[in-house]
N, CA, C and O of each residue as an XYZ file, in Angstrom:
412
protein
N     176.271     71.516    127.776
C     175.104     70.491    128.075
C     176.019     69.113    128.624
O     177.209     68.920    128.377
N     175.273     68.379    129.293
C     175.860     67.047    129.904
C     175.322     65.821    128.784
O     174.131     65.506    128.794
N     176.070     65.309    128.041
C     175.716     64.324    127.011
C     175.841     62.818    127.888
O     175.063     61.955    127.480
N     176.529     62.514    128.774
C     176.671     61.224    129.092
C     176.075     61.303    130.545
O     176.401     62.077    131.445
N     174.952     60.136    130.554
C     174.308     59.837    131.738
C     175.210     59.597    133.025
O     174.822     59.971    134.131
N     176.209     59.074    132.872
C     177.230     58.867    133.969
C     177.676     60.014    134.533
O     177.884     60.021    135.746
N     177.910     61.235    133.715
C     178.307     62.444    134.385
C     177.154     63.339    135.088
O     177.358     64.265    135.874
N     175.875     62.855    134.628
C     174.804     63.677    135.344
C     174.760     63.704    136.946
O     174.076     64.493    137.597
N     175.428     62.918    137.369
C     175.392     62.823    138.983
C     176.344     63.931    139.545
O     176.232     64.244    140.731
N     177.255     64.523    138.767
C     178.228     65.627    138.913
C     177.641     66.802    138.606
O     178.251     67.838    138.870
N     176.479     66.851    138.053
C     176.004     68.156    137.534
C     175.948     69.320    138.389
O     176.040     70.468    137.953
N     175.774     68.976    139.802
C     175.588     70.078    140.961
C     177.014     70.147    141.560
O     177.184     70.609    142.689
N     178.023     69.694    140.815
C     179.453     69.874    141.558
C     180.441     70.486    140.661
O     181.349     69.830    140.150
N     180.256     71.825    140.455
C     180.850     72.421    139.229
C     182.484     72.479    139.571
O     183.309     72.652    138.673
N     182.817     72.333    140.823
C     184.167     72.379    141.308
C     185.072     71.153    140.855
O     186.302     71.169    140.910
N     184.242     70.001    140.361
C     184.746     68.741    139.982
C     185.045     68.772    138.201
O     185.626     67.884    137.577
N     184.522     69.933    137.679
C     184.400     69.996    136.249
C     185.774     70.634    135.876
O     186.316     71.460    136.609
N     186.375     70.150    134.542
C     187.420     70.883    134.070
C     187.096     71.121    132.563
O     186.782     70.187    131.825
N     187.183     72.374    132.153
C     187.082     72.731    130.746
C     187.820     72.300    129.770
O     188.973     72.707    129.631
N     187.198     71.306    128.850
C     188.049     70.866    127.678
C     187.457     71.043    126.384
O     186.254     71.296    126.326
N     188.149     70.941    125.330
C     187.514     71.135    124.092
C     188.010     69.948    123.334
O     189.069     69.411    123.658
N     187.166     69.449    122.172
C     187.552     68.259    121.489
C     187.606     68.814    120.063
O     187.552     68.031    119.114
N     187.715     70.167    119.870
C     187.837     70.504    118.419
C     188.958     69.933    118.012
O     189.899     69.925    118.805
N     189.102     69.391    116.829
C     190.292     69.090    116.183
C     190.601     69.873    114.810
O     189.655     70.256    114.121
N     191.746     70.076    114.472
C     191.917     70.930    113.185
C     191.605     69.990    112.280
O     191.946     68.807    112.303
N     190.765     70.701    111.259
C     190.321     69.879    110.101
C     191.479     69.364    109.142
O     191.384     68.335    108.474
N     192.459     70.110    109.154
C     193.777     69.554    108.228
C     194.565     68.598    109.083
O     195.548     68.129    108.509
N     194.386     68.240    110.195
C     194.953     67.183    110.557
C     194.804     65.737    109.901
O     193.753     65.330    109.407
N     195.995     65.015    109.962
C     196.197     63.642    109.036
C     196.011     62.837    110.339
O     196.394     61.693    110.091
N     195.678     62.910    111.359
C     195.651     62.022    112.563
C     194.408     61.171    112.500
O     193.319     61.706    112.295
N     194.534     59.737    112.684
C     193.421     59.189    112.923
C     193.055     58.606    114.348
O     194.020     58.141    114.955
N     192.031     58.560    114.882
C     191.770     57.938    116.120
C     191.232     56.752    116.215
O     190.467     56.386    115.323
N     191.535     55.862    117.376
C     191.034     54.606    117.411
C     189.677     54.745    118.157
O     189.271     55.531    119.013
N     189.044     53.515    117.402
C     187.598     53.411    117.944
C     187.307     51.736    117.692
O     187.688     51.139    116.685
N     186.656     51.200    118.664
C     186.669     49.809    118.850
C     185.028     49.493    118.656
O     184.212     49.966    119.446
N     184.654     48.698    117.593
C     183.117     48.505    117.654
C     183.004     46.869    117.726
O     183.963     46.139    117.476
N     181.864     46.450    118.057
C     181.456     44.993    117.927
C     180.188     44.713    116.868
O     179.083     45.254    116.890
N     180.539     44.002    116.213
C     179.643     43.653    115.034
C     179.100     42.001    115.199
O     179.938     41.148    115.492
N     177.936     41.690    115.034
C     177.419     40.436    114.964
C     176.996     40.164    113.470
O     176.022     40.743    112.988
N     177.660     39.377    112.841
C     177.825     39.252    111.398
C     177.092     37.737    111.301
O     177.169     36.916    112.215
N     176.455     37.533    110.189
C     175.806     36.377    109.617
C     177.039     35.707    109.220
O     177.891     36.367    108.626
N     177.239     34.448    109.481
C     178.193     33.403    109.234
C     177.750     32.927    107.733
O     176.931     32.034    107.515
N     178.350     33.588    106.869
C     178.187     33.292    105.277
C     179.487     33.512    104.589
O     180.354     34.240    105.072
N     179.619     32.893    103.478
C     180.764     33.433    102.605
C     180.748     34.732    102.219
O     179.795     35.190    101.588
N     181.912     35.532    102.598
C     181.505     36.910    101.817
C     181.311     38.127    102.956
O     181.560     39.317    102.762
N     180.836     37.568    104.108
C     180.368     38.373    105.180
C     181.493     39.555    105.777
O     181.385     40.746    106.068
N     182.567     38.614    105.794
C     183.695     39.566    106.292
C     184.119     40.531    105.175
O     184.361     41.695    105.495
N     184.238     40.126    103.814
C     184.355     41.064    102.963
C     183.473     42.392    102.800
O     183.805     43.566    102.634
N     182.326     41.816    102.902
C     181.186     43.036    102.763
C     181.482     43.991    103.874
O     181.281     45.181    103.629
N     182.006     43.603    105.262
C     182.099     44.537    106.191
C     183.509     45.393    105.982
O     183.652     46.614    106.038
N     184.281     44.598    105.781
C     185.762     45.209    105.388
C     185.456     46.316    104.151
O     185.938     47.449    104.146
N     184.686     45.855    103.244
C     184.336     46.865    101.874
C     183.692     48.120    102.631
O     184.132     49.216    102.285
N     182.805     48.098    103.519
C     182.122     49.257    104.144
C     183.243     50.143    104.980
O     183.207     51.373    104.926
N     184.072     49.560    105.625
C     184.996     50.160    106.189
C     186.065     51.061    105.132
O     186.471     52.209    105.317
N     186.337     50.245    104.101
C     187.208     50.985    103.314
C     186.594     51.887    102.322
O     187.167     52.795    101.720
N     185.516     51.573    102.236
C     184.729     52.821    101.262
C     184.239     53.935    102.021
O     183.687     54.888    101.471
N     184.419     53.857    103.281
C     184.350     55.111    104.215
C     185.743     55.669    104.583
O     185.858     56.487    105.495
N     186.679     55.276    103.955
C     188.150     55.837    104.264
C     188.518     55.757    105.759
O     189.116     56.652    106.357
N     188.072     54.522    106.339
C     188.737     54.259    107.693
C     189.599     52.926    107.372
O     189.733     52.408    106.264
N     190.089     52.542    108.459
C     191.153     51.414    108.432
C     190.853     50.489    109.679
O     190.471     50.926    110.765
N     191.061     49.233    109.406
C     190.768     48.283    110.335
C     191.987     47.984    110.870
O     192.701     47.332    110.108
N     192.492     48.270    112.016
C     193.740     48.085    112.752
C     193.955     46.558    113.285
O     194.905     45.828    113.003
N     193.074     46.316    113.950
C     192.908     44.794    114.370
C     191.353     44.258    114.274
O     190.365     44.991    114.230
N     191.353     42.887    114.251
C     190.040     42.228    114.178
C     190.041     41.170    114.872
O     190.991     40.429    114.619
N     189.260     40.778    115.738
C     189.085     39.203    116.099
C     187.830     38.825    116.085
O     186.962     39.636    116.405
N     187.505     37.524    115.712
C     186.380     37.085    115.426
C     185.961     35.674    116.416
O     186.814     34.807    116.605
N     184.739     35.569    116.941
C     184.362     34.395    117.515
C     182.971     34.055    117.241
O     182.005     34.778    117.485
N     182.947     32.869    116.702
C     181.586     32.001    116.319
C     180.905     31.625    117.628
O     181.182     30.690    118.379
N     179.785     32.718    117.764
C     178.835     32.492    118.745
C     177.730     31.546    118.667
O     177.089     31.164    119.646
N     177.545     31.206    117.528
C     176.258     30.422    117.085
C     176.494     29.960    115.493
O     177.178     30.583    114.681
N     175.785     28.756    115.251
C     176.091     28.197    113.956
C     175.994     29.246    112.961
O     176.795     29.231    112.027
N     175.107     30.163    113.043
C     174.972     31.219    112.011
C     175.336     32.627    112.345
O     175.043     33.555    111.590
N     176.031     32.808    113.576
C     176.598     34.315    113.635
C     177.853     34.253    114.303
O     178.227     33.357    115.060
N     178.487     35.299    113.957
C     180.009     35.423    114.344
C     180.202     36.862    114.948
O     179.821     37.847    114.314
N     180.861     36.985    116.312
C     180.851     38.078    116.830
C     182.272     38.682    116.407
O     183.268     37.959    116.414
N     182.329     39.922    116.069
C     183.672     40.558    115.628
C     183.815     41.689    116.581
O     182.941     42.487    116.919
N     185.048     41.631    116.958
C     185.677     42.917    117.631
C     186.703     43.548    116.735
O     187.729     42.991    116.346
N     186.260     44.950    116.407
C     186.951     45.372    115.241
C     187.615     46.743    115.873
O     186.896     47.656    116.279
N     189.013     46.799    115.918
C     189.545     48.288    116.127
C     189.745     48.998    114.927
O     190.489     48.648    114.011
N     189.016     50.055    114.975
C     189.375     50.923    113.671
C     190.154     52.145    113.829
O     190.539     52.541    114.929
N     190.423     52.838    112.547
C     191.159     54.226    112.824
C     190.192     55.021    112.099
O     189.799     54.662    110.990
N     189.835     55.949    112.589
C     188.660     57.064    112.093
C     189.193     58.407    112.211
O     190.104     58.633    113.007
N     188.670     59.363    111.443
C     189.014     60.747    111.593
C     188.417     61.446    112.574
O     189.087     62.338    113.093
N     186.936     61.192    113.091
C     186.214     62.066    114.132
C     185.094     61.077    114.439
O     184.956     59.934    114.002
N     184.340     61.749    115.268
C     183.041     61.187    115.668
C     181.930     60.954    114.527
O     181.264     59.921    114.470
N     181.819     61.885    113.744
C     181.394     62.041    112.727
C     181.416     61.064    111.396
O     180.467     60.774    110.669
N     182.638     60.695    111.314
C     183.279     59.806    110.357
C     182.798     58.497    111.037
O     182.235     57.684    110.304
N     182.935     58.225    112.220
C     182.639     56.885    112.913
C     181.029     56.613    112.950
O     180.587     55.485    112.731
N     180.392     57.451    113.171
C     178.934     57.666    113.015
C     178.521     56.897    111.853
O     177.812     55.894    111.765
N     179.223     57.707    110.840
C     178.701     57.322    109.234
C     178.840     56.038    108.718
O     178.061     55.412    107.999
N     180.202     55.634    109.285
C     180.472     54.343    109.143
C     179.602     53.174    109.785
O     179.357     52.141    109.162
N     179.114     53.441    111.200
C     178.259     52.380    111.983
C     176.855     52.384    111.205
O     176.186     51.360    111.067
N     176.510     53.537    110.752
C     175.174     53.557    110.197
C     175.030     52.693    108.970
O     174.026     52.042    108.680
N     176.332     52.776    108.175
C     176.219     51.847    106.969
C     176.413     50.480    107.363
O     175.887     49.570    106.722
N     177.115     50.273    108.350
C     177.330     48.703    108.846
C     175.983     48.336    109.199
O     175.640     47.221    108.805
N     175.114     49.024    109.864
C     173.919     48.575    110.230
C     173.013     48.340    109.367
O     172.079     47.628    109.736
N     173.017     48.797    108.150
C     172.394     48.797    106.640
C     172.953     47.772    106.156
O     172.277     47.397    105.198
N     173.884     47.083    106.323
C     174.596     46.028    105.488
C     173.819     44.796    105.733
O     173.398     44.586    106.871
N     173.583     43.949    104.763
C     172.728     42.585    105.031
C     173.639     41.741    105.547
O     173.121     40.734    106.029
N     175.079     41.803    105.634
C     175.823     40.830    106.427
C     175.828     40.889    108.056
O     176.247     40.027    108.829
N     175.233     42.166    108.359
C     175.310     42.668    109.837
C     174.084     42.108    110.510
O     172.962     42.440    110.128
N     174.249     41.385    111.363
C     172.950     41.085    112.363
C     172.427     42.257    113.305
O     171.242     42.571    113.412
N     173.363     42.782    113.891
C     172.796     43.829    114.872
C     174.303     44.671    115.378
O     174.251     45.600    116.183
């Protein structure tokens, strides 16, 4: 099934499709890059709270940039290293539940 709205336009053009698999050997030790954007509350400890969520989920912060977008908010662009999509989704869910994250 097509899971991307952008690809639905090509549903009737099977000659343009290439069969691929994204199955990863569960024994692999390779992490994959994922870039996320987080709007954080501008308060002492917010960065530590977000880093703790990442660390407690066995992910890694590769790079981080922060821009204060308003007096009370900071926009963070975080390049993570995660094991797979399930791992990333679990981490995102916990970030959304964190009191230091606005959205």
